[in-house]
C-alpha positions in Angstrom: 120.7 -105.3 -83.1 117.4 -107.1 -83.6 117.2 -110.1 -85.9 116.2 -109.7 -89.5 112.8 -111.1 -88.8 111.8 -107.6 -87.6 113.2 -105.7 -90.5 111.3 -107.6 -93.2 107.8 -106.9 -92.0 108.5 -103.2 -91.9 108.1 -103.0 -95.6 104.5 -104.3 -95.2 103.7 -102.6 -91.9 104.7 -99.0 -92.7 102.7 -98.6 -95.9 99.6 -99.9 -94.1 100.3 -97.6 -91.2 100.7 -94.4 -93.2 97.9 -95.3 -95.6 95.5 -95.4 -92.7 96.6 -92.0 -91.2 94.1 -89.2 -91.5 95.0 -85.6 -91.0 93.0 -83.4 -88.8 90.9 -81.0 -91.0 92.0 -77.4 -90.5 88.4 -76.2 -90.2 87.3 -79.4 -88.4 84.9 -80.1 -91.3 82.9 -76.9 -91.0 83.6 -76.0 -94.6 81.6 -79.0 -95.9 78.7 -78.0 -93.5 78.7 -74.5 -95.0 78.6 -76.0 -98.5 75.6 -78.1 -97.6 73.8 -75.1 -96.0 74.5 -72.8 -99.0 73.0 -75.5 -101.3 69.8 -75.2 -99.2 69.7 -71.4 -99.3 71.3 -70.5 -96.0 74.6 -68.5 -96.2 77.1 -68.2 -93.3 77.3 -65.1 -91.2 79.7 -62.6 -92.9 80.8 -61.1 -89.7 83.3 -62.4 -87.1 82.8 -60.0 -84.2 79.5 -61.1 -82.6 79.2 -58.1 -80.2 79.8 -55.5 -83.0 77.4 -57.2 -85.3 74.8 -57.4 -82.4 75.1 -53.6 -81.9 74.8 -53.0 -85.6 71.7 -55.2 -85.9 69.8 -53.7 -83.0 70.7 -50.1 -83.9 68.2 -50.4 -86.8 64.9 -52.2 -87.2 65.6 -55.9 -86.9 65.2 -57.8 -90.2 64.6 -61.6 -90.4 67.8 -62.2 -92.3 69.8 -60.3 -89.7 68.2 -62.2 -86.9 69.0 -65.5 -88.5 72.6 -64.5 -89.1 73.0 -63.3 -85.6 71.6 -66.6 -84.2 74.1 -68.5 -86.3 76.9 -66.6 -84.5 75.5 -66.5 -81.0 73.3 -69.5 -80.3 74.8 -71.5 -77.4 73.1 -74.7 -78.6 74.6 -74.3 -82.1 78.0 -73.7 -80.7 77.7 -76.9 -78.6 76.7 -78.9 -81.7 79.7 -77.4 -83.6 81.9 -78.6 -80.7 80.6 -82.1 -81.3 81.8 -81.8 -84.9 85.3 -81.1 -83.5 85.1 -84.2 -81.3 84.1 -86.3 -84.3 87.0 -84.9 -86.3 89.4 -85.8 -83.5 87.9 -89.3 -83.5 88.6 -89.6 -87.3 92.2 -88.5 -86.6 92.6 -91.0 -83.8 91.0 -93.8 -85.8 93.7 -93.5 -88.5 96.5 -94.0 -86.0 97.9 -96.8 -83.9 98.3 -96.6 -80.2 101.8 -95.7 -79.1 104.1 -98.6 -78.6 104.8 -99.8 -75.0 108.4 -99.6 -73.9 109.4 -101.8 -70.9 112.7 -101.6 -69.0 113.7 -104.0 -66.2 116.8 -104.0 -64.1 117.4 -107.1 -62.0 120.2 -107.2 -59.3 121.7 -110.3 -57.8 124.1 -110.7 -54.8 126.1 -113.2 -56.8 126.3 -111.4 -60.1 128.9 -108.8 -60.8 126.6 -106.6 -62.8 122.8 -106.3 -63.0 120.6 -107.9 -65.6 119.0 -105.4 -68.0 115.9 -106.2 -70.1 114.5 -103.8 -72.8 111.3 -104.5 -74.7 109.0 -102.7 -77.0 105.5 -103.9 -78.0 103.1 -102.8 -80.8 99.4 -103.6 -80.9 99.1 -105.6 -84.1 95.3 -106.0 -83.8 94.9 -102.3 -84.3 97.0 -102.5 -87.4 94.7 -105.2 -88.8 91.6 -103.2 -88.2 93.1 -99.8 -89.1 91.4 -99.3 -92.4 88.0 -100.6 -91.2 88.2 -98.3 -88.2 89.0 -95.4 -90.4 86.0 -96.0 -92.7 83.7 -96.2 -89.7 85.1 -93.0 -88.2 84.7 -91.3 -91.6 81.0 -92.3 -91.7 80.5 -91.0 -88.1 82.2 -87.8 -89.0 79.9 -87.3 -92.0 77.0 -88.0 -89.6 78.2 -85.2 -87.3 78.4 -82.8 -90.2 74.9 -83.6 -91.3 73.6 -83.2 -87.8 75.3 -79.8 -87.4 73.8 -78.7 -90.8 70.3 -80.0 -89.7 70.5 -78.2 -86.4 71.6 -75.0 -88.2 68.6 -75.2 -90.5 66.3 -76.0 -87.6 67.7 -72.9 -85.7 67.0 -70.7 -88.7 63.4 -72.0 -88.9 63.0 -71.5 -85.1 64.3 -67.9 -85.4 61.7 -67.3 -88.2 58.9 -68.7 -86.1 59.9 -66.5 -83.2 60.3 -63.5 -85.4 56.8 -64.0 -86.9 55.4 -64.6 -83.4 56.7 -61.1 -82.3 55.2 -59.6 -85.4 51.8 -61.2 -84.8 51.9 -60.3 -81.1 52.7 -56.7 -82.0 49.8 -56.5 -84.4 47.4 -58.1 -81.9 48.6 -55.6 -79.3 48.0 -52.7 -81.6 44.6 -54.0 -82.6 43.6 -54.5 -79.0 44.7 -51.0 -78.1 42.5 -49.6 -80.9 39.6 -51.7 -79.7 40.1 -50.5 -76.1 40.3 -46.9 -77.2 37.0 -47.3 -79.1 35.4 -49.0 -76.2 36.5 -46.2 -73.8 35.1 -43.6 -76.2 31.8 -45.5 -76.2 31.8 -45.6 -72.4 32.4 -41.8 -72.2 29.6 -41.2 -74.7 27.3 -43.5 -72.6 28.2 -41.5 -69.5 27.0 -38.3 -71.3 23.8 -39.9 -72.4 23.2 -41.1 -68.8 23.9 -37.7 -67.4 21.4 -36.3 -69.9 18.8 -38.9 -68.8 18.8 -40.7 -72.1 20.4 -43.9 -71.0 19.6 -46.4 -68.2 22.1 -47.0 -65.4 22.3 -50.7 -66.4 23.3 -49.9 -69.9 25.9 -47.5 -68.7 27.3 -50.1 -66.4 27.5 -52.5 -69.3 29.4 -50.1 -71.5 31.8 -49.4 -68.6 32.4 -53.1 -68.0 33.1 -53.7 -71.7 35.6 -50.9 -71.7 37.3 -52.4 -68.6 37.5 -55.8 -70.3 39.1 -54.3 -73.4 41.6 -52.5 -71.2 42.5 -55.8 -69.4 42.9 -57.4 -72.9 45.4 -54.7 -73.8 47.5 -55.6 -70.7 47.3 -59.3 -71.7 48.4 -58.7 -75.3 51.2 -56.4 -74.0 52.4 -59.3 -71.8 52.2 -61.7 -74.8 54.3 -59.3 -76.8 56.9 -59.0 -74.1 57.2 -62.7 -73.9 57.4 -63.1 -77.6 60.2 -60.5 -77.8 62.1 -62.3 -75.0 61.6 -65.6 -76.7 63.1 -64.2 -79.9 66.1 -62.8 -78.1 66.7 -66.2 -76.4 66.6 -68.1 -79.7 69.0 -65.6 -81.2 71.3 -65.9 -78.2 71.4 -62.2 -77.3 70.9 -61.0 -73.7 68.3 -58.4 -73.1 70.9 -56.0 -71.7 72.6 -56.0 -75.1 69.5 -55.7 -77.3 67.9 -53.0 -75.1 64.1 -52.4 -75.0 63.6 -50.0 -77.9 64.3 -52.4 -80.8 61.6 -52.9 -83.4 61.0 -55.3 -86.3 61.7 -54.3 -89.9 59.0 -56.6 -91.3 55.4 -56.9 -90.5 53.5 -60.1 -90.4 53.2 -61.4 -94.0 49.9 -62.2 -95.6 49.4 -66.0 -95.8 49.8 -67.6 -99.2 46.7 -68.2 -101.3 47.3 -72.0 -101.4 49.6 -74.4 -99.6 52.3 -76.2 -101.6 51.5 -79.7 -102.8 52.7 -82.2 -100.2 53.1 -84.9 -102.9 55.8 -82.6 -104.4 57.4 -81.6 -101.2 57.7 -85.1 -99.6 60.2 -86.6 -102.2 62.2 -83.4 -102.0 62.4 -83.6 -98.2 63.4 -87.2 -98.3 66.3 -86.3 -100.6 67.5 -83.1 -99.1 66.7 -82.9 -95.4 70.0 -83.0 -93.4 68.4 -84.6 -90.3 67.2 -87.5 -92.4 70.6 -87.8 -94.0 72.3 -87.8 -90.6 70.0 -90.6 -89.5 70.9 -92.6 -92.6 74.6 -92.0 -92.3 74.5 -93.0 -88.6 72.6 -96.2 -89.4 75.2 -97.0 -92.1 78.1 -96.4 -89.7 76.5 -98.6 -87.0 75.9 -101.3 -89.7 79.6 -101.2 -90.7 80.6 -101.4 -87.0 78.3 -104.3 -86.5 79.8 -106.1 -89.5 83.3 -105.5 -88.2 82.4 -106.7 -84.7 80.7 -109.8 -86.0 83.8 -110.8 -88.0 86.4 -110.0 -85.3 84.5 -110.6 -82.0 86.7 -113.6 -81.2 89.9 -111.7 -82.0 91.7 -110.5 -78.9 94.8 -108.4 -78.6 97.8 -109.4 -80.7 101.0 -107.8 -79.7 104.2 -107.9 -81.7 107.5 -106.6 -80.3 111.1 -107.1 -79.6 113.1 -107.7 -76.5 116.8 -107.2 -75.7 118.3 -108.8 -72.7 121.8 -108.4 -71.2 122.7 -111.3 -68.9 124.8 -110.8 -65.8 127.8 -112.3 -67.6 127.6 -109.6 -70.3 126.0 -111.8 -73.0 123.4 -110.0 -75.1 120.2 -111.8 -76.1 117.7 -110.2 -78.6 114.7 -111.5 -80.4 111.0 -111.0 -81.4 108.1 -111.3 -79.0 104.5 -112.3 -79.7 101.5 -112.0 -77.4 98.1 -113.4 -78.3 95.0 -113.2 -76.2 93.5 -116.7 -76.1 89.7 -116.8 -76.5 89.1 -119.4 -73.8 86.4 -117.7 -71.8 85.1 -114.9 -74.0 84.4 -115.5 -77.6 82.9 -112.1 -78.1 79.2 -113.0 -77.9 78.5 -110.1 -75.7 80.1 -107.7 -78.1 78.2 -109.1 -81.0 74.9 -108.9 -79.1 75.6 -105.3 -78.2 76.5 -104.4 -81.7 73.3 -106.1 -83.1 71.2 -104.2 -80.6 72.8 -100.9 -81.5 72.1 -101.6 -85.2 68.4 -102.3 -84.4 68.2 -99.1 -82.5 69.8 -97.1 -85.3 67.5 -98.6 -87.9 64.5 -97.9 -85.7 65.6 -94.3 -85.2 65.9 -93.9 -89.0 62.4 -95.3 -89.5 61.1 -92.9 -86.8 62.8 -89.9 -88.5 61.3 -90.9 -91.8 57.9 -90.9 -90.2 58.5 -87.6 -88.6 59.5 -86.0 -91.9 56.3 -87.1 -93.6 54.0 -86.1 -90.7 55.7 -82.8 -90.2 55.1 -81.9 -93.8 
C-alpha cells in the first residue's frame, strides 16, 4: 500500500483532471458550421446519396441552386477542409486529457540472493495537469478557427460555383450570337456570289465578303471552344466527372441582366467586417496564437514535473514503498527559444489578420 501522501492529493487532482476533459463532438463540430452558413443564406444539401442526386440534377436543366448543393456534397477540396475540422476536434479532445501514466517494472537477480529484487513504479506528468485548462482553452479557440475556416471555404465554393455557372451562361450566349452572325455573313457572301455572277459586283468585293464570312465561321469555332471549357470548369468546381454529367446537360437559367446600380461600398464594408467567416477565422486564429504566446511566456522555464509512486521488494522480502518526484532542472535551456518562436508566430498571425482585412476591403 502506498503512503497516505498519495491519497490526499487525489481529492485535488481528480476534480482538475475531469474538469479539463472534453468530449469528442458527435458531428465533429459540423452542426455549428451549418448554423453559421444558414445565418448567411446557404442551406446544407438535403440529400445524402451524392450519385443519386447527381443523376437527378443532370436529368433536368441545371439550376444554380442545384449546382451549389451538388458542389457542397462532391467538392474534393471542401471534403478535405471538413477533414481538417475533424482533426481540430480530435486536438480539442486530446488537449483536455493527460498523457497516460508510465508504468515501470524491474527485476534484478543476484547470485547471492535467494529471490530476485522487484521494483514497480508509476509516473504521472504533473506539468500537463498544471497546464490542462490553458491547453483546453487554446484548443477550443483553434477549433472555432477551423469551424470558421470551413464555413468560409464553403461560402467561397458557393461563390465560385455561381461564377462558373454564369460563365457557362455567358459563353453559351456568345456562341449563339456568334452563330447568328456567321449565318448572316454567309448569307451575305452567297448574295455577293450571285451579284458577281450577274456582273454587278467586283471580284475584290466578292473576296472581301467571303473572307468576312470565313472569319465569322472561325469565331464560331472559338466561341464553341470557350463554351466547352466553361462547361468543363463548372463540372470541375462542382466535383462531378464528365462521364457522370454527360454531354447533353443544359442550364436552367440564362445570364441575368446586370443591376441598374452597384451597392454602396460604405454600407457593405462594415457588414463584411462583421460577418465574413474568413475574417472571423483570421481573428480567432490570432487570438489563439496570442493565448499560446502568453502561456509560453509564463511557462517557458517550466520543464517536466513527474509525480509517481514506487514499490520495491528487497531480496530479503522487505517491502519498501513511497512517492517519487522528478523535476527537469532549467540549467541550460530557460525557454528563450520557445518564447522567441511563440512571439514570431504571434507576429505572423497578426500580420495575416491585417492582410485579410485589407483583402476584404479591396475585394469589395
